[in-house]
MOPAC internal coordinates of N, CA, C and O (Angstrom, degrees):
PM7 1SCF
backbone

  N    0.0000 0     0.00 0     0.00 0    0    0    0
  C    1.4345 1     0.00 0     0.00 0    1    0    0
  C    1.5303 1   111.29 1     0.00 0    2    1    0
  O    1.2310 1   120.02 1   147.22 1    3    2    1
  N    1.3002 1   117.58 1   -32.78 1    3    2    1
  C    1.4595 1   120.64 1  -179.43 1    5    3    2
  C    1.5275 1   110.55 1   -62.90 1    6    5    3
  O    1.2310 1   120.72 1   145.51 1    7    6    5
  N    1.3232 1   116.24 1   -34.49 1    7    6    5
  C    1.4615 1   120.61 1  -179.24 1    9    7    6
  C    1.5172 1   112.62 1   -86.46 1   10    9    7
  O    1.2310 1   119.94 1   178.17 1   11   10    9
  N    1.3235 1   117.72 1    -1.83 1   11   10    9
  C    1.4576 1   121.21 1  -179.17 1   13   11   10
  C    1.5113 1   111.79 1   -66.61 1   14   13   11
  O    1.2310 1   121.68 1   -17.79 1   15   14   13
  N    1.3318 1   114.40 1   162.21 1   15   14   13
  C    1.4568 1   119.51 1   176.59 1   17   15   14
  C    1.5241 1   109.49 1   -61.05 1   18   17   15
  O    1.2310 1   121.19 1   -14.64 1   19   18   17
  N    1.3041 1   115.33 1   165.36 1   19   18   17
  C    1.4545 1   121.41 1   179.10 1   21   19   18
  C    1.5293 1   109.81 1   -55.80 1   22   21   19
  O    1.2310 1   120.33 1   -34.95 1   23   22   21
  N    1.3076 1   116.98 1   145.05 1   23   22   21
  C    1.4623 1   121.99 1   179.89 1   25   23   22
  C    1.5224 1   110.50 1   -64.23 1   26   25   23
  O    1.2310 1   121.04 1   -35.39 1   27   26   25
  N    1.3235 1   115.61 1   144.61 1   27   26   25
  C    1.4577 1   121.83 1   175.44 1   29   27   26
  C    1.5230 1   107.51 1  -112.22 1   30   29   27
  O    1.2310 1   120.40 1   -63.56 1   31   30   29
  N    1.3101 1   116.85 1   116.44 1   31   30   29
  C    1.4596 1   120.86 1   178.17 1   33   31   30
  C    1.5242 1   107.71 1   -77.24 1   34   33   31
  O    1.2310 1   121.19 1   -75.00 1   35   34   33
  N    1.3361 1   115.34 1   105.00 1   35   34   33
  C    1.4536 1   119.63 1  -176.11 1   37   35   34
  C    1.5206 1   112.62 1   -87.70 1   38   37   35
  O    1.2310 1   119.94 1   164.28 1   39   38   37
  N    1.3386 1   117.71 1   -15.72 1   39   38   37
  C    1.4546 1   119.33 1   178.26 1   41   39   38
  C    1.5203 1   110.24 1  -159.25 1   42   41   39
  O    1.2310 1   120.74 1   -44.49 1   43   42   41
  N    1.3061 1   116.18 1   135.51 1   43   42   41
  C    1.4645 1   121.24 1   170.07 1   45   43   42
  C    1.5180 1   106.58 1  -148.46 1   46   45   43
  O    1.2310 1   121.30 1   -49.15 1   47   46   45
  N    1.3125 1   115.12 1   130.85 1   47   46   45
  C    1.4528 1   120.73 1  -176.73 1   49   47   46
  C    1.5254 1   108.20 1  -137.05 1   50   49   47
  O    1.2310 1   120.82 1   -70.67 1   51   50   49
  N    1.3202 1   116.05 1   109.33 1   51   50   49
  C    1.4655 1   121.21 1  -174.73 1   53   51   50
  C    1.5183 1   112.93 1   -61.06 1   54   53   51
  O    1.2310 1   120.16 1   134.35 1   55   54   53
  N    1.3186 1   117.29 1   -45.65 1   55   54   53
  C    1.4679 1   120.39 1  -177.08 1   57   55   54
  C    1.5321 1   111.41 1   -67.18 1   58   57   55
  O    1.2310 1   120.31 1   137.98 1   59   58   57
  N    1.3442 1   117.01 1   -42.02 1   59   58   57
  C    1.4663 1   120.59 1   178.11 1   61   59   58
  C    1.5217 1   111.76 1   -74.83 1   62   61   59
  O    1.2310 1   120.31 1   158.65 1   63   62   61
  N    1.3231 1   117.02 1   -21.35 1   63   62   61
  C    1.4736 1   122.97 1  -176.72 1   65   63   62
  C    1.5321 1   111.33 1    65.54 1   66   65   63
  O    1.2310 1   120.87 1  -142.03 1   67   66   65
  N    1.3305 1   115.94 1    37.97 1   67   66   65
  C    1.4672 1   122.15 1  -178.56 1   69   67   66
  C    1.5243 1   109.66 1  -116.45 1   70   69   67
  O    1.2310 1   121.28 1   -43.65 1   71   70   69
  N    1.3292 1   115.16 1   136.35 1   71   70   69
  C    1.4605 1   122.53 1   174.19 1   73   71   70
  C    1.5283 1   107.54 1  -130.63 1   74   73   71
  O    1.2310 1   120.63 1   -43.83 1   75   74   73
  N    1.3183 1   116.39 1   136.17 1   75   74   73
  C    1.4625 1   121.40 1   174.12 1   77   75   74
  C    1.5208 1   108.00 1  -133.93 1   78   77   75
  O    1.2310 1   121.16 1   -42.40 1   79   78   77
  N    1.3296 1   115.39 1   137.60 1   79   78   77
  C    1.4576 1   118.41 1   175.74 1   81   79   78
  C    1.5146 1   110.27 1  -145.51 1   82   81   79
  O    1.2310 1   122.01 1   -23.71 1   83   82   81
  N    1.3422 1   113.75 1   156.29 1   83   82   81
  C    1.4579 1   121.88 1   179.35 1   85   83   82
  C    1.5236 1   109.00 1  -110.85 1   86   85   83
  O    1.2310 1   121.57 1   -42.64 1   87   86   85
  N    1.3180 1   114.60 1   137.36 1   87   86   85
  C    1.4612 1   120.00 1   174.85 1   89   87   86
  C    1.5212 1   108.19 1  -155.79 1   90   89   87
  O    1.2310 1   120.73 1   -47.99 1   91   90   89
  N    1.3232 1   116.20 1   132.01 1   91   90   89
  C    1.4665 1   122.83 1   176.93 1   93   91   90
  C    1.5319 1   111.09 1    52.12 1   94   93   91
  O    1.2310 1   120.51 1  -133.20 1   95   94   93
  N    1.3217 1   116.64 1    46.80 1   95   94   93
  C    1.4698 1   123.33 1   179.13 1   97   95   94
  C    1.5223 1   113.55 1    61.79 1   98   97   95
  O    1.2310 1   120.07 1  -156.81 1   99   98   97
  N    1.3188 1   117.47 1    23.19 1   99   98   97
  C    1.4636 1   122.69 1   175.23 1  101   99   98
  C    1.5227 1   108.48 1  -117.20 1  102  101   99
  O    1.2310 1   120.92 1   -30.35 1  103  102  101
  N    1.3272 1   115.85 1   149.65 1  103  102  101
  C    1.4548 1   121.98 1   175.84 1  105  103  102
  C    1.5183 1   108.45 1  -114.68 1  106  105  103
  O    1.2310 1   120.59 1   -59.66 1  107  106  105
  N    1.3194 1   116.48 1   120.34 1  107  106  105
  C    1.4609 1   123.40 1   179.22 1  109  107  106
  C    1.5250 1   107.86 1  -104.31 1  110  109  107
  O    1.2310 1   120.54 1   -50.98 1  111  110  109
  N    1.3351 1   116.56 1   129.02 1  111  110  109
  C    1.4616 1   121.14 1   179.57 1  113  111  110
  C    1.5288 1   108.36 1  -126.12 1  114  113  111
  O    1.2310 1   120.68 1   -54.11 1  115  114  113
  N    1.3335 1   116.30 1   125.89 1  115  114  113
  C    1.4590 1   122.77 1   179.90 1  117  115  114
  C    1.5269 1   109.13 1  -122.29 1  118  117  115
  O    1.2310 1   120.31 1   -50.61 1  119  118  117
  N    1.3170 1   117.01 1   129.39 1  119  118  117
  C    1.4575 1   121.86 1   171.34 1  121  119  118
  C    1.5277 1   106.72 1  -116.78 1  122  121  119
  O    1.2310 1   120.90 1   -72.63 1  123  122  121
  N    1.3204 1   115.88 1   107.37 1  123  122  121
  C    1.4572 1   121.47 1  -177.98 1  125  123  122
  C    1.5287 1   113.00 1   -92.94 1  126  125  123
  O    1.2310 1   120.00 1  -177.51 1  127  126  125
  N    1.3322 1   117.60 1     2.49 1  127  126  125
  C    1.4605 1   119.61 1  -178.26 1  129  127  126
  C    1.5260 1   109.76 1   -65.19 1  130  129  127
  O    1.2310 1   120.69 1   -40.35 1  131  130  129
  N    1.3099 1   116.30 1   139.65 1  131  130  129
  C    1.4680 1   121.80 1  -175.17 1  133  131  130
  C    1.5219 1   112.21 1   -67.04 1  134  133  131
  O    1.2310 1   119.88 1   140.50 1  135  134  133
  N    1.3326 1   117.83 1   -39.50 1  135  134  133
  C    1.4563 1   118.52 1  -175.36 1  137  135  134
  C    1.5175 1   115.56 1  -139.60 1  138  137  135
  O    1.2310 1   119.33 1  -171.00 1  139  138  137
  N    1.3187 1   118.88 1     9.00 1  139  138  137
  C    1.4530 1   120.63 1  -177.90 1  141  139  138
  C    1.5289 1   111.08 1  -111.61 1  142  141  139
  O    1.2310 1   121.45 1   -60.97 1  143  142  141
  N    1.3373 1   114.83 1   119.03 1  143  142  141
  C    1.4616 1   121.88 1   174.44 1  145  143  142
  C    1.5278 1   107.62 1  -101.11 1  146  145  143
  O    1.2310 1   120.64 1   -26.43 1  147  146  145
  N    1.3202 1   116.37 1   153.57 1  147  146  145
  C    1.4605 1   120.82 1  -175.70 1  149  147  146
  C    1.5285 1   110.49 1  -124.41 1  150  149  147
  O    1.2310 1   120.92 1   -52.30 1  151  150  149
  N    1.3259 1   115.84 1   127.70 1  151  150  149
  C    1.4635 1   120.57 1   173.76 1  153  151  150
  C    1.5246 1   108.18 1   -98.81 1  154  153  151
  O    1.2310 1   120.88 1   -32.28 1  155  154  153
  N    1.3130 1   115.93 1   147.72 1  155  154  153
  C    1.4678 1   122.47 1   179.22 1  157  155  154
  C    1.5261 1   112.09 1    51.34 1  158  157  155
  O    1.2310 1   120.83 1  -136.97 1  159  158  157
  N    1.3244 1   116.02 1    43.03 1  159  158  157
  C    1.4602 1   121.59 1   179.46 1  161  159  158
  C    1.5243 1   108.71 1   -77.25 1  162  161  159
  O    1.2310 1   120.65 1   -57.89 1  163  162  161
  N    1.3096 1   116.36 1   122.11 1  163  162  161
  C    1.4658 1   121.97 1  -174.41 1  165  163  162
  C    1.5236 1   110.68 1   -82.79 1  166  165  163
  O    1.2310 1   121.02 1   -51.46 1  167  166  165
  N    1.3471 1   115.66 1   128.54 1  167  166  165
  C    1.4638 1   123.12 1   178.84 1  169  167  166
  C    1.5307 1   108.21 1  -128.85 1  170  169  167
  O    1.2310 1   120.42 1   -50.51 1  171  170  169
  N    1.3132 1   116.81 1   129.49 1  171  170  169
  C    1.4595 1   120.55 1   176.33 1  173  171  170
  C    1.5228 1   111.22 1   -78.80 1  174  173  171
  O    1.2310 1   120.59 1   -40.60 1  175  174  173
  N    1.3314 1   116.47 1   139.40 1  175  174  173
  C    1.4641 1   122.51 1   177.56 1  177  175  174
  C    1.5197 1   108.95 1  -136.26 1  178  177  175
  O    1.2310 1   120.79 1   -27.97 1  179  178  177
  N    1.3074 1   116.09 1   152.03 1  179  178  177
  C    1.4590 1   119.86 1  -179.30 1  181  179  178
  C    1.5227 1   111.96 1   -83.29 1  182  181  179
  O    1.2310 1   120.42 1   137.62 1  183  182  181
  N    1.3207 1   116.80 1   -42.38 1  183  182  181
  C    1.4697 1   120.97 1  -175.33 1  185  183  182
  C    1.5193 1   110.83 1   -91.93 1  186  185  183
  O    1.2310 1   121.01 1   -47.99 1  187  186  185
  N    1.3251 1   115.68 1   132.01 1  187  186  185
  C    1.4628 1   120.58 1   178.94 1  189  187  186
  C    1.5276 1   109.98 1   -88.24 1  190  189  187
  O    1.2310 1   121.14 1   -21.17 1  191  190  189
  N    1.3315 1   115.42 1   158.83 1  191  190  189
  C    1.4579 1   120.33 1   176.49 1  193  191  190
  C    1.5078 1   112.67 1   136.09 1  194  193  191
  O    1.2310 1   121.74 1    17.81 1  195  194  193
  N    1.3297 1   114.27 1  -162.19 1  195  194  193
  C    1.4586 1   122.02 1  -179.54 1  197  195  194
  C    1.5228 1   109.08 1   -99.56 1  198  197  195
  O    1.2310 1   120.73 1   -48.72 1  199  198  197
  N    1.3210 1   116.22 1   131.28 1  199  198  197
  C    1.4579 1   122.33 1   179.96 1  201  199  198
  C    1.5240 1   110.29 1  -111.20 1  202  201  199
  O    1.2310 1   120.99 1   -33.34 1  203  202  201
  N    1.3290 1   115.70 1   146.66 1  203  202  201
  C    1.4623 1   122.20 1   175.86 1  205  203  202
  C    1.5270 1   108.84 1  -129.12 1  206  205  203
  O    1.2310 1   121.46 1   -28.40 1  207  206  205
  N    1.3278 1   114.81 1   151.60 1  207  206  205
  C    1.4555 1   120.62 1  -179.32 1  209  207  206
  C    1.5270 1   110.35 1   -79.07 1  210  209  207
  O    1.2310 1   121.09 1   -46.80 1  211  210  209
  N    1.3411 1   115.52 1   133.20 1  211  210  209
  C    1.4633 1   119.21 1   176.87 1  213  211  210
  C    1.5252 1   112.39 1  -118.14 1  214  213  211
  O    1.2310 1   120.39 1   168.40 1  215  214  213
  N    1.3411 1   116.86 1   -11.60 1  215  214  213
  C    1.4672 1   120.67 1   176.26 1  217  215  214
  C    1.5193 1   108.19 1  -151.57 1  218  217  215
  O    1.2310 1   121.13 1   -43.18 1  219  218  217
  N    1.3398 1   115.44 1   136.82 1  219  218  217
  C    1.4562 1   122.01 1  -178.72 1  221  219  218
  C    1.5233 1   108.56 1  -140.26 1  222  221  219
  O    1.2310 1   120.14 1   -70.75 1  223  222  221
  N    1.3266 1   117.34 1   109.25 1  223  222  221
  C    1.4653 1   120.09 1  -179.18 1  225  223  222
  C    1.5268 1   112.20 1   -69.17 1  226  225  223
  O    1.2310 1   120.07 1   166.10 1  227  226  225
  N    1.3152 1   117.47 1   -13.90 1  227  226  225
  C    1.4598 1   121.94 1  -179.68 1  229  227  226
  C    1.5341 1   112.13 1   -91.27 1  230  229  227
  O    1.2310 1   120.25 1  -174.60 1  231  230  229
  N    1.3251 1   117.13 1     5.40 1  231  230  229
  C    1.4659 1   121.47 1   179.41 1  233  231  230
  C    1.5269 1   110.58 1   -69.91 1  234  233  231
  O    1.2310 1   120.98 1   -24.65 1  235  234  233
  N    1.3162 1   115.74 1   155.35 1  235  234  233
  C    1.4669 1   121.52 1  -178.70 1  237  235  234
  C    1.5219 1   111.61 1   -58.18 1  238  237  235
  O    1.2310 1   120.33 1   141.76 1  239  238  237
  N    1.3294 1   116.97 1   -38.24 1  239  238  237
  C    1.4636 1   120.45 1  -177.63 1  241  239  238
  C    1.5306 1   113.20 1   -63.00 1  242  241  239
  O    1.2310 1   120.67 1   160.98 1  243  242  241
  N    1.3387 1   116.33 1   -19.02 1  243  242  241
  C    1.4669 1   120.70 1   177.66 1  245  243  242
  C    1.5300 1   111.67 1  -105.38 1  246  245  243
  O    1.2310 1   120.43 1  -168.39 1  247  246  245
  N    1.3260 1   116.79 1    11.61 1  247  246  245
  C    1.4579 1   121.29 1  -179.76 1  249  247  246
  C    1.5139 1   113.78 1    79.43 1  250  249  247
  O    1.2310 1   120.48 1  -159.49 1  251  250  249
  N    1.3324 1   116.68 1    20.51 1  251  250  249
  C    1.4608 1   121.54 1  -177.55 1  253  251  250
  C    1.5176 1   113.32 1   -85.23 1  254  253  251
  O    1.2310 1   121.67 1     2.68 1  255  254  253
  N    1.3205 1   114.41 1  -177.32 1  255  254  253
  C    1.4613 1   121.98 1  -177.19 1  257  255  254
  C    1.5183 1   113.55 1   -97.50 1  258  257  255
  O    1.2310 1   119.62 1  -177.55 1  259  258  257
  N    1.3229 1   118.33 1     2.45 1  259  258  257
  C    1.4622 1   124.40 1   176.36 1  261  259  258
  C    1.5325 1   112.45 1    57.82 1  262  261  259
  O    1.2310 1   120.77 1  -133.52 1  263  262  261
  N    1.3338 1   116.14 1    46.48 1  263  262  261
  C    1.4618 1   119.96 1  -179.06 1  265  263  262
  C    1.5237 1   112.83 1   -88.21 1  266  265  263
  O    1.2310 1   119.90 1   170.78 1  267  266  265
  N    1.3184 1   117.79 1    -9.22 1  267  266  265
  C    1.4640 1   121.46 1   179.28 1  269  267  266
  C    1.5202 1   109.93 1  -109.58 1  270  269  267
  O    1.2310 1   121.05 1   -31.77 1  271  270  269
  N    1.3216 1   115.61 1   148.23 1  271  270  269
  C    1.4635 1   122.27 1   178.28 1  273  271  270
  C    1.5304 1   107.91 1  -103.20 1  274  273  271
  O    1.2310 1   120.79 1   -69.43 1  275  274  273
  N    1.3179 1   116.10 1   110.57 1  275  274  273
  C    1.4746 1   120.07 1  -175.82 1  277  275  274
  C    1.5285 1   112.81 1   -69.03 1  278  277  275
  O    1.2310 1   119.68 1   168.42 1  279  278  277
  N    1.3250 1   118.22 1   -11.58 1  279  278  277
  C    1.4652 1   120.15 1   178.91 1  281  279  278
  C    1.5327 1   112.21 1   -87.95 1  282  281  279
  O    1.2310 1   120.21 1   175.49 1  283  282  281
  N    1.3287 1   117.20 1    -4.51 1  283  282  281
  C    1.4701 1   120.82 1   179.87 1  285  283  282
  C    1.5267 1   110.88 1   -66.44 1  286  285  283
  O    1.2310 1   121.96 1   -26.18 1  287  286  285
  N    1.3165 1   113.86 1   153.82 1  287  286  285
  C    1.4599 1   121.44 1   173.44 1  289  287  286
  C    1.5170 1   107.56 1  -124.00 1  290  289  287
  O    1.2310 1   120.60 1   -38.19 1  291  290  289
  N    1.3200 1   116.45 1   141.81 1  291  290  289
  C    1.4575 1   121.98 1   179.25 1  293  291  290
  C    1.5241 1   108.03 1  -116.40 1  294  293  291
  O    1.2310 1   120.63 1   -47.67 1  295  294  293
  N    1.3114 1   116.40 1   132.33 1  295  294  293
  C    1.4570 1   122.24 1   179.53 1  297  295  294
  C    1.5249 1   109.12 1  -111.91 1  298  297  295
  O    1.2310 1   121.20 1   -42.11 1  299  298  297
  N    1.3110 1   115.32 1   137.89 1  299  298  297
  C    1.4613 1   119.61 1  -179.62 1  301  299  298
  C    1.5183 1   110.80 1   -76.69 1  302  301  299
  O    1.2310 1   121.38 1   -23.69 1  303  302  301
  N    1.3139 1   114.97 1   156.31 1  303  302  301
  C    1.4553 1   123.44 1   172.17 1  305  303  302
  C    1.5241 1   106.63 1  -107.26 1  306  305  303
  O    1.2310 1   119.82 1   -43.38 1  307  306  305
  N    1.3285 1   117.95 1   136.62 1  307  306  305
  C    1.4669 1   120.02 1  -176.76 1  309  307  306
  C    1.5322 1   112.79 1   -80.96 1  310  309  307
  O    1.2310 1   121.01 1  -130.49 1  311  310  309
  N    1.3088 1   115.67 1    49.51 1  311  310  309
  C    1.4632 1   121.34 1   179.21 1  313  311  310
  C    1.5223 1   108.23 1  -126.58 1  314  313  311
  O    1.2310 1   121.34 1   -50.28 1  315  314  313
  N    1.3094 1   115.04 1   129.72 1  315  314  313
  C    1.4620 1   119.98 1  -178.29 1  317  315  314
  C    1.5220 1   110.69 1   -62.48 1  318  317  315
  O    1.2310 1   121.63 1   -38.50 1  319  318  317
  N    1.3356 1   114.49 1   141.50 1  319  318  317
  C    1.4583 1   120.81 1   175.83 1  321  319  318
  C    1.5203 1   108.51 1  -151.51 1  322  321  319
  O    1.2310 1   120.53 1   -47.58 1  323  322  321
  N    1.3031 1   116.59 1   132.42 1  323  322  321
  C    1.4650 1   122.98 1   177.19 1  325  323  322
  C    1.5372 1   111.78 1    53.05 1  326  325  323
  O    1.2310 1   120.68 1  -133.94 1  327  326  325
  N    1.3177 1   116.31 1    46.06 1  327  326  325
  C    1.4664 1   123.35 1   178.95 1  329  327  326
  C    1.5243 1   114.01 1    63.06 1  330  329  327
  O    1.2310 1   120.29 1  -157.02 1  331  330  329
  N    1.3222 1   117.04 1    22.98 1  331  330  329
  C    1.4578 1   121.66 1   175.00 1  333  331  330
  C    1.5221 1   107.32 1  -117.95 1  334  333  331
  O    1.2310 1   120.29 1   -29.04 1  335  334  333
  N    1.3229 1   117.06 1   150.96 1  335  334  333
  C    1.4656 1   122.31 1  -173.61 1  337  335  334
  C    1.5238 1   113.90 1   -68.03 1  338  337  335
  O    1.2310 1   119.99 1   154.70 1  339  338  337
  N    1.3164 1   117.63 1   -25.30 1  339  338  337
  C    1.4635 1   122.95 1  -176.15 1  341  339  338
  C    1.5213 1   109.13 1  -137.10 1  342  341  339
  O    1.2310 1   121.27 1    -5.24 1  343  342  341
  N    1.3219 1   115.18 1   174.76 1  343  342  341
  C    1.4656 1   119.03 1   172.36 1  345  343  342
  C    1.5200 1   109.46 1  -149.72 1  346  345  343
  O    1.2310 1   121.61 1   -17.79 1  347  346  345
  N    1.3018 1   114.52 1   162.21 1  347  346  345
  C    1.4608 1   121.31 1   171.83 1  349  347  346
  C    1.5099 1   108.32 1  -138.38 1  350  349  347
  O    1.2310 1   120.60 1   -16.75 1  351  350  349
  N    1.3234 1   116.46 1   163.25 1  351  350  349
  C    1.4602 1   122.14 1  -179.07 1  353  351  350
  C    1.5258 1   108.25 1  -115.81 1  354  353  351
  O    1.2310 1   120.84 1   -48.20 1  355  354  353
  N    1.3171 1   116.01 1   131.80 1  355  354  353
  C    1.4676 1   121.11 1  -175.37 1  357  355  354
  C    1.5312 1   110.13 1  -128.05 1  358  357  355
  O    1.2310 1   121.30 1   -17.90 1  359  358  357
  N    1.3131 1   115.12 1   162.10 1  359  358  357
  C    1.4599 1   121.65 1   167.68 1  361  359  358
  C    1.5219 1   105.71 1   -96.04 1  362  361  359
  O    1.2310 1   120.49 1   -56.42 1  363  362  361
  N    1.3238 1   116.67 1   123.58 1  363  362  361
  C    1.4589 1   121.59 1  -177.89 1  365  363  362
  C    1.5304 1   108.99 1  -119.68 1  366  365  363
  O    1.2310 1   120.19 1   -85.30 1  367  366  365
  N    1.3365 1   117.24 1    94.70 1  367  366  365
  C    1.4636 1   120.14 1   179.16 1  369  367  366
  C    1.5256 1   111.64 1   -65.76 1  370  369  367
  O    1.2310 1   121.01 1   -25.44 1  371  370  369
  N    1.3241 1   115.67 1   154.56 1  371  370  369
  C    1.4627 1   120.41 1   178.32 1  373  371  370
  C    1.5240 1   110.16 1   -63.02 1  374  373  371
  O    1.2310 1   121.48 1   -31.09 1  375  374  373
  N    1.3489 1   114.77 1   148.91 1  375  374  373
  C    1.4647 1   122.89 1   177.60 1  377  375  374
  C    1.5291 1   112.35 1    50.38 1  378  377  375
  O    1.2310 1   121.18 1  -129.63 1  379  378  377
  N    1.3119 1   115.35 1    50.37 1  379  378  377
  C    1.4643 1   120.18 1  -174.46 1  381  379  378
  C    1.5250 1   109.77 1  -146.21 1  382  381  379
  O    1.2310 1   120.82 1   -27.67 1  383  382  381
  N    1.3240 1   116.03 1   152.33 1  383  382  381
  C    1.4571 1   120.69 1   169.41 1  385  383  382
  C    1.5233 1   108.32 1  -137.09 1  386  385  383
  O    1.2310 1   121.08 1   -25.54 1  387  386  385
  N    1.3086 1   115.53 1   154.46 1  387  386  385
  C    1.4649 1   120.16 1   176.73 1  389  387  386
  C    1.5165 1   108.93 1  -151.13 1  390  389  387
  O    1.2310 1   121.45 1   -19.41 1  391  390  389
  N    1.3218 1   114.82 1   160.59 1  391  390  389
  C    1.4606 1   121.64 1  -178.16 1  393  391  390
  C    1.5198 1   107.90 1  -124.68 1  394  393  391
  O    1.2310 1   120.88 1   -48.52 1  395  394  393
  N    1.3321 1   115.92 1   131.48 1  395  394  393
  C    1.4526 1   122.64 1   176.80 1  397  395  394
  C    1.5215 1   109.04 1  -113.63 1  398  397  395
  O    1.2310 1   121.31 1   -34.59 1  399  398  397
  N    1.3373 1   115.10 1   145.41 1  399  398  397
  C    1.4638 1   121.10 1   177.53 1  401  399  398
  C    1.5149 1   108.76 1  -128.50 1  402  401  399
  O    1.2310 1   120.71 1   -30.67 1  403  402  401
  N    1.3195 1   116.25 1   149.33 1  403  402  401
  C    1.4629 1   120.29 1   173.90 1  405  403  402
  C    1.5277 1   109.00 1   -62.59 1  406  405  403
  O    1.2310 1   121.00 1   -48.50 1  407  406  405
  N    1.3044 1   115.70 1   131.50 1  407  406  405
  C    1.4624 1   120.62 1  -179.42 1  409  407  406
  C    1.5295 1   111.16 1   -57.50 1  410  409  407
  O    1.2310 1   120.44 1   142.22 1  411  410  409
  N    1.3205 1   116.76 1   -37.78 1  411  410  409
  C    1.4680 1   120.66 1  -179.07 1  413  411  410
  C    1.5264 1   111.91 1   -64.56 1  414  413  411
  O    1.2310 1   119.80 1   155.13 1  415  414  413
  N    1.3231 1   117.98 1   -24.87 1  415  414  413
  C    1.4685 1   121.75 1   178.38 1  417  415  414
  C    1.5218 1   112.17 1   -81.95 1  418  417  415
  O    1.2310 1   120.05 1   164.20 1  419  418  417
  N    1.3324 1   117.52 1   -15.80 1  419  418  417
  C    1.4633 1   121.35 1  -177.52 1  421  419  418
  C    1.5210 1   112.54 1   -84.98 1  422  421  419
  O    1.2310 1   120.02 1   163.77 1  423  422  421
  N    1.3023 1   117.57 1   -16.23 1  423  422  421
  C    1.4725 1   121.36 1  -177.87 1  425  423  422
  C    1.5070 1   112.32 1   -78.48 1  426  425  423
  O    1.2310 1   120.10 1   180.00 1  427  426  425

């Protein structure tokens, strides 16, 4: 990841307090809102396919509330969003960040 191209901020929303960026074929999603979680939050991504979670700050091992299911898979929709070729919808709990990777890159 250190050698990856510069990060591309694919989404930032001041009112929602959400930032998402892509770097080295990974998608980083941060929800900094104090008490608002978002279901089906749309994030634009460049690469299409199936994504899996590889890091969850809300996991028990990090002292989190375990609001995310690490076994979930996210599939992209082939519709442009936020200047990206595809998008996916995620659950973004408050005060949480997570990282998704393309399943094909994990093999």
